[in-house]
C-alpha positions in Angstrom: 2.2 21.3 8.4 0.1 19.5 5.9 2.9 20.5 3.5 5.9 19.5 5.2 3.7 15.5 5.6 2.9 15.6 2.7 6.4 15.7 0.7 7.7 13.5 3.5 5.5 10.9 1.6 6.6 11.7 -1.9 9.6 11.6 -0.6 9.6 8.7 0.9 7.8 7.0 -2.1 11.0 7.8 -4.1 13.3 6.6 -1.5 11.6 3.6 -1.4 11.2 4.3 2.6 8.6 4.7 5.4 7.3 8.2 5.6 8.0 8.1 9.3 12.3 7.4 8.5 11.7 10.5 5.8 10.2 12.9 7.9 14.0 12.3 10.2 15.7 12.8 7.2 14.4 15.8 6.1 14.6 17.2 9.6 18.3 16.2 9.2 18.7 17.7 6.1 16.8 21.2 7.1 19.4 21.5 10.3 22.1 21.0 8.1 20.5 24.0 5.1 17.6 25.8 7.1 18.2 29.0 5.1 17.9 26.3 1.4 16.0 23.6 2.6 12.9 25.3 0.3 15.5 25.8 -3.1 16.8 22.8 -2.3 13.2 20.7 -2.0 12.5 22.4 -4.6 14.3 21.4 -7.5 14.4 17.7 -5.7 10.8 17.2 -5.8 11.0 18.5 -9.8 14.0 15.9 -10.3 12.0 13.4 -8.1 8.6 13.8 -10.3 8.3 12.2 -13.5 7.5 12.9 -16.0 9.5 16.2 -15.3 12.5 15.0 -13.5 13.3 12.9 -16.8 13.7 15.3 -19.4 16.0 17.3 -17.4 19.2 17.1 -18.4 21.3 14.1 -16.8 23.6 16.6 -14.9 20.8 19.3 -13.4 18.5 16.0 -12.2 21.6 14.7 -10.1 22.7 17.7 -8.4 18.8 18.9 -7.7 18.8 15.5 -6.1 22.2 15.5 -4.7 21.3 18.8 -3.0 18.6 17.5 -1.1 19.8 14.0 -0.2 23.5 14.6 0.4 23.7 15.8 3.0 20.7 13.6 4.5 22.5 10.9 4.4 26.1 12.6 4.9 25.6 11.8 8.9 25.9 8.0 10.1 22.0 8.9 12.2 21.0 10.0 8.5 23.1 6.7 7.0 21.4 4.1 9.9 17.3 5.5 9.4 18.2 5.3 5.7 19.8 2.1 5.9 17.4 -0.1 8.4 14.9 0.4 5.7 16.4 -1.1 2.9 17.9 -4.5 4.5 17.8 -7.2 1.2 18.4 -10.8 3.2 19.9 -11.4 0.1 22.5 -9.7 1.2 22.9 -10.6 4.4 25.6 -13.6 4.6 26.7 -16.3 7.0 30.2 -16.4 8.0 31.0 -19.5 8.1 30.2 -20.2 4.2 32.8 -17.9 2.6 34.3 -19.2 -0.3 37.8 -19.0 2.0 36.8 -21.3 4.8 39.0 -24.7 4.1 
């Protein structure tokens, strides 16, 4: 299981989230495509690993990243887990101070 923890830390670093949340998101992706998870994880690793990922053609890199991230963020649980880690105070707005107020 050392490999899973290490990969979760790599994903966490690339997504800007904590390793526990990354592990939960990876579990979602693994459950979605259990037979192809290893291929998807390897493709993500190559595409996200700098500077190697920058040398890939854009379409290939996008596809490799999306193969792993797509299933992670395709469920409400995945979106909530990711969004909870990515909250930015600047995005919160006071509704009463909106431009439609008279």
